[in-house]
SEMARLO-66898 format. One record per residue: residue in one letter; y, z, x of N, C-alpha, C in turn. Coordinates in steps of 0.05 Angstrom, whole numbers, plus 5000, padded with zeros to 4 digits. Layout:
<logus>
AYZXYZXYZX
...
</logus>
This chain:
<logus>
X068066357449069066687447066266787448
X066567087450064967237462064067307437
X061867307438059967447410061467677408
X060767847421062168137428065868217435
X066468297410068768357427068368627443
X070468627454070968827478071769137466
X071169337470071769577463074669717463
X076069767453079969777460078770167473
X079370227488080770537493082870627482
X082270857475084771007455084071337461
X085871417467086771747473087071797455
X085472057447085872227425088472337425
X090272397409092572577412090872897407
X092373097423092473327407093073387375
X091273657378091873757345094773797337
X095273887320098073947327097474117288
X098174407294098574467280100274627261
X101074437235102974467221102774757200
X104974807191105474997177103574997148
X101575267151099675217126096875237143
X097275127159094375017181092875277188
X090375187204089675387215089375367240
X089975647260089975667290087475767296
X086975637305084375797322084375907352
X084276227353083876337383081376437398
X081276447412078976457443079376687457
X078076907444078577247455076077227469
X076277267503075077257521075377607534
X073777707535073077967547071677987567
X072778077594071277957622070378307632
X068878387625068278637641065978657665
X067478847682066078897715065479117722
X064279287734063779487737066879517758
X067879347778070279387784072479457766
X073279257741074779337719073979557711
X072579707702071979917692072780137704
X072480147728073480387744077080397751
X077380077752080480207753081280237730
X079880247701081080357677080780547672
X078580667686077280997678079681177704
X081881017723082181087744086081147729
X086380857715088180827703088681147678
X086981137661086581387642087281627648
X084581667668086481977702088382007700
X090081747707093081767718094381937690
X094081727670096381927646095082127633
X092682217644092082477629093182627653
X092982507669093782767688096582877697
X098482617684100582687693101882867664
X100782767627100282927616100183157620
X097783307627097183507639099183737653
X099683587676101683667686104783707681
X105483577660107583607646108083937627
X105383927611103384157595104784427614
X104184437631103684577657107184637659
X106884487668109584557673112184767648
X112484547617112884617611112384927605
X109185057600108785207597108985517617
X109785417638111085537660113285597658
X115885507647118785397646118185687614
X116185607605117085877567116086057583
X114086067594112986367599114886497626
X116986337641118786477665120886637639
X120986367621123586507602123786737590
X120186757585119186987567119987277581
X118087287611118187367622121187547627
X123487347630125487377647126587627621
X126687407589128287557582127387847569
X124287887576122788177565123788317591
X124988267618124588407637128288477631
X129988327621133188347617132688487597
X131888547564131988677538130788827538
X127588647537125388947516124989167541
X124189077569123189277582126189447597
X128089427592131189477609131489767593
X130589967600131490247599135090287581
X136090027590138490097574139190027554
X136789857538136389817511134289917502
X133490207514131690367486133490537470
X130990557450131290657414132990907426
X136290997424136591267430137791457414
X137691367397138891427365138091257341
X137691467322137991267298140691457283
X142091247274144391357248144291277224
X144691537211143791457188146191587165
X146991367147148491467128146891417094
X147891577079146291637056146891767041
X147691737013149491957000147192116980
X144292116999141892276982141492447003
X139192547003137792717013134792647037
X134692317038133292187055133392487088
X132592377104133192457140132292257146
X131292357170130492177202127192257200
X126992457194123992437196122092347177
X123692297148122092137135123191887138
X124191727149124191527157122591497180
X122491497197120791497221117691567197
X116691717196114791717167113991497150
X115891287139115791157128116190917135
X116990867160117590517162115690617196
X114790787198112390807229114590637250
X116490787255118190667274117890807309
X117590597336116590757353119890807364
X118991037372121691117384121991097415
X120091057427118890887442120390627457
X120390477442120690247436122990117440
X124389887451127089767467126889737435
X130489707425131189667407131189387392
X130989247418130088947410127288857404
X125389067407123089107389121789117366
X124589257360124689377327124389117305
X123489137290123488927265126289017239
X126888927248129689147220128689067198
X127588777191126588717163125488777161
X122888887169120289077160121989337153
X123489527170124289777162126389707141
X126989587144129889447107127289537093
X124889297092122789337062121989457060
X120589697086119889937072121390057057
X123090217067125190377055126390307027
X125990057015126889896995124390056971
X122089986986119689986972118690346953
X120790466967121890776963123190806929
X122290906907122990786883126190966881
X126191136900128591286897130891106908
X131490926931132390766950132990536925
X136290496926136590276909138290116931
X138990166950139689936972139890057000
X140589847014138589967049139589707062
X140689767091142189567103140789677128
X139189467165139089597185140389447205
X141689547215143089287234142789517266
X142189367289142189457317144989437332
X145789687344148389817357147089727392
X147889607404147589527429149889837436
X148489897460145289917476142989977460
X143590267444141290337438141790517414
X142390477395143090557361141990387336
X141390487317139090277307140790427279
X143590217274143990367253142990297214
X142690567197141790517175143190607153
X144290467132145190547114143790527090
X144390687067142590647041143690837023
X143390707001143690926977141790956965
X141991226954138691426942140591376906
X138491436889138191606870137691876872
X140891976856140992346855139792466831
X137292596830135292666814137192896805
X137693006777138293116770135493306751
X133793306750132093416721129693386742
X127393616724124593536729124093456706
X120393266715120293266692117193376690
X116393456673113193646660112893556636
X109793386639108293256618104693266620
X103693436603100293436608099793266619
X100593056592099392756584099592556617
X102192546624103092476654101492506669
X101192856672100692996700102293036720
X105693136698106893136716107593456709
X107893556736107393856734110294006738
X112493876727114994016737116094106755
X116994306761118694426788115994576801
X115294356829113994386843114594076870
X113294166888114593976915112593746903
X111193716894109293496887110393336853
X111993486842113193426823115193226819
X114993076793116692826778119092896782
X121292746794124292756780125592526770
X128192576763129492426741131992286755
X133792156753136592096759137992136730
X140292006731141992156707142091836684
X139991546707140091366686137591406673
X135591606684132191526673130891356698
X131591436725129391286729127591496742
X125591566744122791676762122391616779
X121991766797121291746828119592046837
X118192046856116692376864118292446880
X118092786875119092896893117892946930
X119292786945117092646973119592736995
X118392907017120892997037123093137037
X124693137033126593427035127893487001
X126593286982127993246963127293576949
X125093726956124193896938126194176954
X127694156979129094306986132194256972
X132793986963135393976952135194006923
X133493956899131993936878130694226870
X129994336875128794616871128994776849
X132394816837133894936816135094706806
X134694456801135294236780132294416757
X134494346726133194396704129794206691
X127994276678125994216679125794166650
X124993866649125293696620122493776604
X121293826589119093846576118293646556
X116693536555115993356533111993256529
X112793336501108993346499107593086489
X108992976472108792656464109892456482
X108092296490110592046512108591896507
X109291676508108291376511105991396541
X104291286535102791236569104491036584
X105690776575107390706590110090666589
X110791006578113891086577115691076600
X113691246630113791246653112791056672
X114791006689114390776714115490826738
X115290956757116390986788118190756789
X121490846789122390596797124290396786
X123590566748124390386738125290626711
X127390466694128690696674125390716659
X125390986655123791036626123790986608
X122490916589123190796553121491016539
X123191366547122391486527125491626515
X126591536492128191646488129791846480
X128192166475128392336468129192516502
X127992396515127992566550130392366554
X132092146555134192036558136792136545
X135692296511137992566507137492626526
X135992866531135893116546136993056577
X137692856591138192876613141692726605
X141792616592145092656571146992906571
X145093066554145293316552145193476579
X144093456601144593566621147293556636
X147793306636150093156655152293206641
X152893226608153993456590154893656606
X152993826602154394066616154694156642
X152693966662154294016690157393906687
X158593816672161393736672162393796655
X161994006635163394286618163694476646
X163194556659163594726693163194956672
X160295136671159195236651159695536676
X158595766658157795926681155195946685
X154996056717151696066721150196096707
X150496346684148496446670146996296651
X149996066634148295906614147595646619
X147295596648146495366651143595296651
X143195046646139994966633137495086652
X135995136648133795156661130895036653
X131095066635128794846620130294806587
X128494446583129794376567127194226546
X125894376527123594276512124494116484
X123093886493123793616471121893866448
X123993846424122793946395121093816386
X122893506376121593356363123993186368
X123992896343125092606341128692756350
X129792936333131793046326133593226347
X131393376354133193756368131093626398
X132493876420131793976435132594286447
X131294416452132494786457131794846484
X133894886493135595006517134995336519
X132995226552132995526558134195626577
X137095786576138795856594137995966621
X140095956646137696166669138396526656
X139496546628139996826638137896906609
X135796706600134096736581134896696559
X136996596542137696496514136596316514
X136696236487136195986474137595846459
X138195616464140495426443139095136432
X137995106406137194846400140694666397
X140494416413140894256407140193956392
X141693836389141893566373141793346398
X140493136386140192856391142292676415
X144992776385146892596394149792786393
X152292806394154592946386154193246410
X153393176427153693356454156293526460
X157693356458160793436473161493626447
X161293626419162193836400160394096397
X158394056402155294256410156994396433
X156994286456157894426477159694576473
X162394466465164894626459164194886440
X162494836410161895086406159895316413
X158795206432156195326452158795516470
X160495406483161495566501163895796492
X164795736460165995846446162796176443
X161896136419159596316417159196446439
X159196436462158296466484160096646508
X163296486494164696736521166497046487
X165196896465166197126442163697376447
X160897246454159097416456159997666484
X160497476502162597726527163797826518
X166397806506168898006494166898196482
X164998206461163898406452161198556452
X160498416484158498616503156198556485
X155398226472153398286451151797966466
X148498066463147897956470146497686450
X145997426465145397146445142597126446
X140997126441138297136435137596846429
X139096716406137496436400141096386378
X141496056378142895946359142595666370
X143095626334142995296334145495216332
X145694996340149294816352147894606334
X147094526322146494226301147794136292
X147494496266150794406243153194436259
X155294296240158694326252160094556244
X158394706220159294936213157395096203
X158195406199156695546198154595536212
X154595536233152295596252150495876257
X147495796258145496046261147196126286
X147196386285146996516314145296856313
X143296866325142297066328142997296356
X144497466347145097696369142597996367
X142397976396141598366404144098446407
X142398646411144798956416146599066399
X148099246397149899286383152399266389
X154699116372157198986379158599216378
X161099056408163099366419164699226400
X166999366381169699186378171999216398
X172098966394175198956422177599066413
X179699306414182699356410184999086415
X185698956394187198836393190399016416
X191298816432193698906458196698746449
X195498656420198998506415198398566385
X201098536368200798556341198898296333
X196698386317195798186306197097976291
X195997666288196597496284195197366263
X196497156251193496986228191196836252
X190296896241188096816258187996466255
X185996326275186896136281183795846251
X183595696244182295536231179595656248
X179595616287176695586284175895906296
X177596106298177096276296176096446277
X176896296255175796456225173296316220
X172896076228169796056234168196116238
X169596186267167296476288165896646282
X167996746259167797096255165996996226
X167196706215164796726192161396696200
X160796616226158696506250157696816257
X158597046255158097336272157597486255
X159397446224158797626196156697556191
X154997286188152097296174150297426192
X151197536214149097606227149498036225
</logus>
């Protein structure tokens, strides 16, 4: 028996990586001038393709722009030829061009209709505005305006009354400056004069916060609907206090109205004025606030009117009127 046993040869089995075991990888990056050059050439190739694609897209876009401009914008057929205006007020074409700065030589497609609409709606006298293109060369503008019924005069607020730079008000009490052609159409409107008013009572484009002036505007509207003679129409209305105002008519006569009950007061006003015509007397002053025994101051000498028919019993209304006249 040998003293040393021969060593048995064994073969080591490869390592099996089970789940949860470690996995080791060896990453080797080999570089050389040739490899670097190849990578650079690949990168340049990709960049060249991208640049070529962008150039191609840009050329297509530019060609489309030039084509559209040639067909529409630079085409004489689509030049602005007419501004068709529909409005219930007094704004004219010159005022629209001034406010919106429309290029009258531009193509109809180069005009920004949204910009024009916004600029016109910024005017305090404009309440609605629509702007549309009508091919080949018409710009359609449809708008609603506030219609003025009176001028405002107030030293506190700088309102100067019946002037081209004055301030107007519509029947709803919204104020706006007199600009453009408004002077030509508003010069004969009455003036409402107010001395005391809050600082924030008037803001152009909004309803005023002055109840006495609002009542004066209501009286103007009532008198306009009353079909008065031109000489009896109001020329000025002076706010006297919180409950009364004085109307100066076109013929110079004066009448005091209250803040309310204008229908009844106007009926009395017309009755007295009609009687003054028959008797050829001039009314200097009348106070219409009382419902009965209305104070009236006449000027001149009364002229008796002979009845042409058999006198009849006077009506209650005529009796009241006679009692008014007898007091003078």
